[in-house]
RODO-2510 file (C-alpha; in nm, 4 decimals, decimal comma):
residues 167
     n   res          X          Y          Z
     1     m    -0,5772    -2,4070     0,8530
     2     l    -0,2600    -2,2757     0,6562
     3     i    -0,4630    -2,0139     0,4618
     4     l    -0,6207    -1,9187     0,7741
     5     l    -0,2635    -1,8234     0,9119
     6     a    -0,1319    -1,6695     0,5769
     7     f    -0,4080    -1,4242     0,6191
     8     i    -0,3714    -1,3143     1,0301
     9     i     0,0328    -1,3162     0,9399
    10     v    -0,0466    -1,0421     0,6159
    11     f    -0,2830    -0,9268     0,8694
    12     h    -0,0648    -0,8656     1,1208
    13     i     0,2153    -0,7306     0,9310
    14     t     0,0224    -0,4552     0,7164
    15     s    -0,0794    -0,3229     1,0828
    16     a     0,2729    -0,2650     1,1877
    17     a     0,3022    -0,1785     0,8558
    18     l     0,0441     0,1365     0,8759
    19     l     0,1524     0,2158     1,2560
    20     f     0,5508     0,2956     1,0959
    21     i     0,3936     0,4671     0,8315
    22     s     0,1630     0,7079     1,0893
    23     t     0,3975     0,7769     1,3156
    24     i     0,7039     0,8626     1,1167
    25     d     0,5596     1,0634     0,8317
    26     n     0,5327     1,3899     0,7942
    27     a     0,1231     1,4053     0,7228
    28     w    -0,0786     1,4405     1,0556
    29     w    -0,2166     1,7834     0,9584
    30     v    -0,1640     1,9228     0,6015
    31     g    -0,2357     2,2385     0,4400
    32     d    -0,1681     2,4442     0,1066
    33     n     0,1976     2,5189     0,2019
    34     f     0,2979     2,3011     0,5127
    35     s     0,3080     1,9527     0,6515
    36     t     0,3022     1,8868     1,0505
    37     d     0,3474     1,5599     1,2392
    38     v     0,4055     1,5432     1,6002
    39     w     0,7805     1,5464     1,5349
    40     r     0,7844     1,8432     1,2800
    41     m     0,6391     2,1209     1,1041
    42     c     0,7638     2,1351     0,6858
    43     t     0,7092     2,4191     0,4953
    44     m     0,6872     2,3275     0,0926
    45     n     0,8117     2,6661    -0,0292
    46     n     1,1350     2,6487     0,0637
    47     s     1,1875     2,2965     0,2405
    48     t     1,2410     2,4098     0,5768
    49     c     1,1624     2,1591     0,9115
    50     t     1,1279     2,3115     1,2487
    51     a     1,1207     2,0475     1,5405
    52     i     0,8216     2,0626     1,7538
    53     t     1,0234     2,1259     2,1035
    54     d     0,8880     2,2581     2,4462
    55     r     0,8839     2,6108     2,3056
    56     f     0,5356     2,5066     2,0745
    57     k     0,2543     2,5485     2,2478
    58     e     0,0609     2,2448     2,3964
    59     y     0,3681     2,0478     2,3886
    60     q     0,2721     1,7799     2,6430
    61     s    -0,0098     1,6982     2,4592
    62     i     0,2324     1,6344     2,1541
    63     q     0,4770     1,4392     2,3826
    64     a     0,1599     1,2206     2,5021
    65     v     0,0763     1,1579     2,1490
    66     q     0,4639     1,0683     2,0518
    67     a     0,5056     0,8469     2,3403
    68     a     0,1427     0,6640     2,2686
    69     m     0,2246     0,6144     1,8727
    70     i     0,5800     0,5071     1,9364
    71     l     0,3994     0,2144     2,2090
    72     s     0,1570     0,1316     1,9739
    73     t     0,4175     0,0607     1,7100
    74     i     0,6000    -0,1248     1,9576
    75     f     0,3679    -0,3466     2,1236
    76     c     0,2286    -0,4476     1,7927
    77     c     0,5627    -0,5544     1,6963
    78     v     0,6003    -0,7645     2,0218
    79     a     0,2943    -0,9207     1,9538
    80     f     0,4105    -1,0478     1,6163
    81     l     0,6806    -1,2339     1,7563
    82     v     0,5076    -1,3467     2,0751
    83     f     0,2945    -1,5015     1,7911
    84     i     0,5375    -1,6808     1,6188
    85     l     0,6599    -1,8240     1,9672
    86     q     0,2921    -1,9159     2,0302
    87     l     0,2742    -2,0839     1,6978
    88     f     0,5668    -2,3122     1,7753
    89     r     0,4994    -2,3603     2,1809
    90     l     0,1127    -2,4005     2,2076
    91     k    -0,0672    -2,7100     2,2492
    92     q    -0,3282    -2,7787     2,0181
    93     g    -0,6517    -2,6509     2,1012
    94     e    -0,5163    -2,3270     2,3033
    95     r    -0,5719    -1,9762     2,2172
    96     f    -0,3173    -1,6908     2,1822
    97     v    -0,4344    -1,4928     2,4626
    98     l    -0,1257    -1,3290     2,5443
    99     t    -0,0929    -1,2590     2,1808
   100     s    -0,4476    -1,0804     2,1865
   101     i    -0,3769    -0,9038     2,4981
   102     i    -0,0406    -0,7425     2,3600
   103     q    -0,2135    -0,6268     2,0152
   104     l    -0,4922    -0,4878     2,2058
   105     l    -0,2677    -0,2871     2,3921
   106     s    -0,1426    -0,1465     2,0763
   107     c    -0,4717    -0,0764     1,9538
   108     l    -0,5656     0,1214     2,2918
   109     c    -0,2320     0,3074     2,2886
   110     v    -0,2869     0,3761     1,8871
   111     m    -0,6705     0,5143     1,9832
   112     i    -0,5257     0,7455     2,2661
   113     a    -0,2641     0,8714     1,9980
   114     a    -0,5144     0,9800     1,7948
   115     s    -0,7934     1,0598     2,0141
   116     i    -0,5492     1,3157     2,1865
   117     y    -0,4677     1,4741     1,8656
   118     t    -0,8222     1,4945     1,7667
   119     d    -0,9245     1,6829     2,0730
   120     r    -0,6297     1,8986     2,0843
   121     h    -0,5500     2,0417     1,7497
   122     e    -0,6645     2,3681     1,7714
   123     e    -0,4746     2,4272     2,0306
   124     l    -0,1679     2,2446     1,8548
   125     h    -0,1757     2,4885     1,5838
   126     k    -0,1977     2,8018     1,7100
   127     s     0,1587     2,8275     1,8663
   128     n     0,3760     3,1112     1,7811
   129     e     0,6547     2,9313     1,7254
   130     y     0,5685     2,7644     1,4270
   131     i     0,7421     2,9966     1,1022
   132     i     0,3562     3,0292     0,9138
   133     e    -0,0152     3,0196     0,9668
   134     v    -0,0965     2,6179     1,0097
   135     s    -0,4583     2,6075     1,1821
   136     k    -0,5958     2,6721     0,8325
   137     g    -0,5105     2,3028     0,7519
   138     q    -0,6773     1,9826     0,7305
   139     y    -0,5821     1,6255     0,8668
   140     g    -0,3878     1,4555     0,6512
   141     y    -0,2733     1,0996     0,5681
   142     s    -0,0944     0,9833     0,8434
   143     f    -0,3649     1,0904     1,0813
   144     v    -0,6099     0,8672     0,8738
   145     l    -0,3623     0,5554     0,8802
   146     a    -0,3127     0,5938     1,2648
   147     w    -0,7327     0,5481     1,2575
   148     i    -0,6934     0,2570     1,0325
   149     a    -0,4250     0,0993     1,1784
   150     f    -0,6466     0,1272     1,4939
   151     a    -0,9445    -0,0969     1,3514
   152     f    -0,6798    -0,3229     1,2066
   153     t    -0,4835    -0,3766     1,5358
   154     l    -0,8639    -0,4117     1,7085
   155     i    -0,9427    -0,6534     1,4620
   156     s    -0,6647    -0,8594     1,5076
   157     g    -0,6354    -0,8396     1,8936
   158     v    -1,0197    -1,0042     1,8861
   159     m    -0,8860    -1,2536     1,6092
   160     y    -0,6402    -1,3754     1,8084
   161     l    -0,8220    -1,3750     2,0586
   162     v    -1,0706    -1,6490     1,9196
   163     l    -0,7976    -1,8271     1,7416
   164     r    -0,7060    -2,1773     1,8159
   165     k    -0,4122    -2,3668     1,7136
   166     r    -0,5079    -2,6219     1,5193
   167     k    -0,3228    -2,8900     1,2796
***
């Protein structure tokens, strides 16, 4: 049981780390000489970064992605704290339902964010406010990490739903 508990904790911390990296790091859309995410666009040549503001086309979509990723990260951290509290407060044989619900909410938020970005990426990168042409890029590793975090939080949420407290 102790090994299972350690695996679940490591799995949850890995999910949170993936969410933090994919939310913060500047690599959702990359090209030869630029990288952009939901916060800013940076060029590699002269290391200039431009914040994505309301002047950009489709800024509302970017804000939705920002909000969903932040909520996902918060829900994942709260789920971990609730799990630790439930670990000491639940009676033997009860399930970690509250932890599972919060973790599944995190899963839903990251899925919404990555789905919006996937659907709107062509329109997002056609704004005239960008310093250089960014439409000829490809998805970066932060975007891929967001989808991996979706899978991890989904698996983690289901594990908490199935998990019972044992001695």
